Residue, then its C-alpha position, 0 to 999 in steps of 0.5 A: m649341688a650338695k657336696n657328698p658328707p665325708k666318710p667317717k675315718a676308719k678306726p685303726k685296729m688294735k694289734p693283739k699282743p703277740k705271744p711267745a712262741t714258747g708260751i712262757r710269760d715274761r713276769i719282769k715289770e722293770l728294773r729299779r734302783v732302790r735304796a736297800g732300807d726301803l725295800a720290805a723283808n718277805p715274812k715267808n723268806w725261809r733261808t737264813h745267812p751264815p756269817e761265812q756266806v755273808q763275808a763271802i758276799q761282801g768279798v765278791l761285791k767289794e771285788i766285782g760289785y752288783a752284777d745281779a739284781l734283787l727280786a722283788r714284787e710290788l704290794p698294793g700301796g707301792a712298797l717293793e717286798l723282797i723275793d729274792g736278796h735278803a742278804r744282800q739288802a741287810l748289808d747296808p740299808e743306804q746302799i743303791v740296789p738293782v731290784l727287778v720288779l715282778d709281776l707276781d701275786q702272793d702265791e706266785a712269789a712264795k713259790l718262786m722263793t721256795v724253788l730258786d736255791p733248790l733249783a740252783a743246787m741240782a746243778t751237776v759239776n764239771e770237775a774238770a771245768l771247775e778246776s781249770l776255772l779255780a785255777e785262774i781266779e785270784t781274790d783278796s778276800a779270805a771269805l771268797q778264798a776259803m769258799f775256792d778251797e772248799l770247792a776245789k777240795k770237794s772237786s779233787a776228792g772225786e765223787p760227790i758226798e751226799l747226804k740222803p734221809l733213809e725215810t721219806q718222813p723222819p722216824p723217831k730216830m733219824a738215820w742217814v746214809l753216806v751214799g757211795l762212800p768208800v769205807v776207807r774215807f768214812s772215818e775222815i767223813a766222820e770227823r767232818v760230820e762230828s757234830l751229827a754222830g755226836v748226836e743222840g738218836i742219828i745213826l751214820e752208816t756208808t753203804q758199800n756197792d755190795g750193800q754192806k753197812n759200816r758204822 
């Protein structure tokens, strides 16, 4: 009797990739450790780094080390183009740095690079928690200590000072208002922003709760 031919094995069904419950995509491809000099600077980078910031970065790297990764995207040729971390990359081209490689195109990278710092700056301060934290911190870095002292000074001064343009589009003569600043402190603040007060065409005003302005 002829034997029945063996039944073909059923192909395994491909399971669809699970979608995140929030609908938010994970754009991190991998973590690489890369020589800093091999990272390409982003031609659209809009941030500059004054000496005091660079010195503070050096201070925290010396005392703690790398505890946060630089951000980059991979170009078609395989090179990594920075999105965030230009100041750290420029410190030492021979330093091996941690880099999160992101799956972003050029437009997405530009958008992320634009919002990173402004988003961080939108955070508000719990003054009591900050003062408690600053009291616990010790550092051997003069640059870090200066930064901590400035944070403590702003915290103890009470309500933060905010500079806002009076117009959405800058007029020919730029005017700025110091929002919520008591008159008794205007002269003190004017000294701190003397560089602005001395520029022709810039007007400094403080607006009190009653709407009265002082110059």
